[in-house]
C-alpha positions in Angstrom: 0.0 0.0 0.0 1.0 3.6 -0.6 1.8 5.9 2.3 1.1 9.4 1.1 3.4 12.0 2.7 2.0 14.3 5.3 1.0 17.7 4.0 2.4 20.6 5.9 -0.3 23.0 7.1 1.6 26.2 6.9 -0.4 29.2 5.6 2.0 29.7 2.7 1.8 26.1 1.6 -2.0 26.2 1.6 -2.1 29.3 -0.5 0.4 27.7 -2.9 -1.8 24.6 -3.2 -4.8 26.8 -3.9 -2.9 28.8 -6.6 -1.6 25.6 -8.1 -5.0 24.1 -8.2 -6.5 27.1 -9.9 -3.7 27.1 -12.6 -4.1 23.4 -13.1 -7.9 23.6 -13.6 -7.4 26.5 -16.1 -4.7 24.5 -18.0 -7.0 21.5 -18.2 -9.8 23.7 -19.5 -7.4 25.1 -22.2 -6.5 21.5 -23.3 -10.2 20.6 -23.4 -11.0 23.8 -25.5 -8.1 22.9 -27.9 -9.3 19.4 -28.6 -12.9 20.6 -28.8 -11.9 23.1 -31.5 -10.1 20.4 -33.4 -13.1 18.1 -33.3 -15.4 20.9 -34.3 -13.2 21.8 -37.3 -12.8 18.2 -38.4 -16.5 17.3 -38.2 -17.9 20.7 -39.3 -18.7 19.7 -42.9 -18.0 23.4 -43.7 -21.1 24.5 -41.8 -20.6 28.1 -40.7 -22.0 27.7 -37.2 -19.7 24.8 -36.3 -16.7 26.6 -37.7 -17.7 29.7 -35.7 -18.0 27.5 -32.6 -14.5 26.1 -33.2 -13.0 29.6 -33.6 -14.8 30.7 -30.4 -13.3 27.8 -28.6 -9.8 28.8 -29.7 -10.5 32.4 -28.7 -11.5 31.3 -25.2 -8.5 29.0 -24.9 -6.1 31.9 -25.8 -8.0 34.3 -23.5 -7.7 31.8 -20.5 -4.0 31.2 -21.2 -3.5 35.0 -21.1 -5.4 35.2 -17.8 -3.3 32.4 -16.4 -0.1 34.1 -17.3 -1.4 37.3 -15.9 -2.5 35.5 -12.8 0.8 33.9 -12.2 2.7 37.1 -12.4 0.2 39.4 -10.8 -0.7 37.2 -7.8 2.6 37.8 -6.0 2.4 41.6 -6.4 -1.3 41.5 -5.3 -0.6 39.4 -2.3 2.3 41.7 -1.3 0.0 44.7 -1.7 -2.5 42.9 0.6 0.3 42.3 3.2 -0.2 38.5 3.1 2.3 36.6 5.1 5.1 35.1 3.0 4.0 36.9 -0.2 7.5 36.6 -1.6 7.1 32.8 -1.9 4.2 32.9 -4.3 6.3 32.9 -7.5 5.4 31.2 -10.7 8.1 28.7 -10.1 6.7 27.7 -6.7 3.2 27.5 -8.1 4.4 25.1 -10.9 6.2 23.1 -8.2 3.1 22.7 -6.2 1.1 21.9 -9.4 3.5 19.0 -10.0 3.0 17.9 -6.4 -0.8 17.8 -7.0 -0.4 15.8 -10.2 2.0 13.3 -8.6 -0.3 12.7 -5.7 -3.2 12.2 -8.1 -1.2 9.6 -10.0 -0.4 7.9 -6.7 -4.1 7.7 -6.0 -4.8 6.3 -9.4 -2.1 3.6 -9.0 -3.6 2.7 -5.6 -7.0 2.1 -7.1 -5.6 0.2 -10.1 -3.4 -2.1 -7.9 -6.2 -2.7 -5.4 -8.6 -3.6 -8.2 -6.0 -6.0 -9.7 -5.3 -7.6 -6.3 -8.9 -8.2 -5.5 -9.7 -9.4 -9.0 -8.5 -12.9 -8.2 -10.3 -13.0 -4.9 -13.7 -12.5 -6.5 -14.1 -9.1 -4.8 -14.6 -5.9 -6.5 -12.4 -2.9 -5.7 -15.2 -1.1 -3.9 -15.8 -4.1 -1.5 -12.6 -3.5 0.4 
């Protein structure tokens, strides 16, 4: 079984996890919008409304990427302006580091479910009958 490392509960770490989660959700939304635009272009049959929907999807993707970059570089200054404790730690590099921590913990959780399902497959139990 996996033992997940204990998460520190310092205020700075909580804020970094929140910032990283926001950036991760926006990045996943941009990836979704990109693939949605590709599918709309491919299956549009040259219909104007589907091509317009694909272009709108690309516009929203670019807009959200711009807001993400703006958020990454404006958040430290905004937090310093608000006199938040440890505001100098909220750099883009630290946000991406914590984003990687979130993704690695999510992959550990996925591996745990996969291995528990495979282990119980031969016992006749389903993974949710643990």
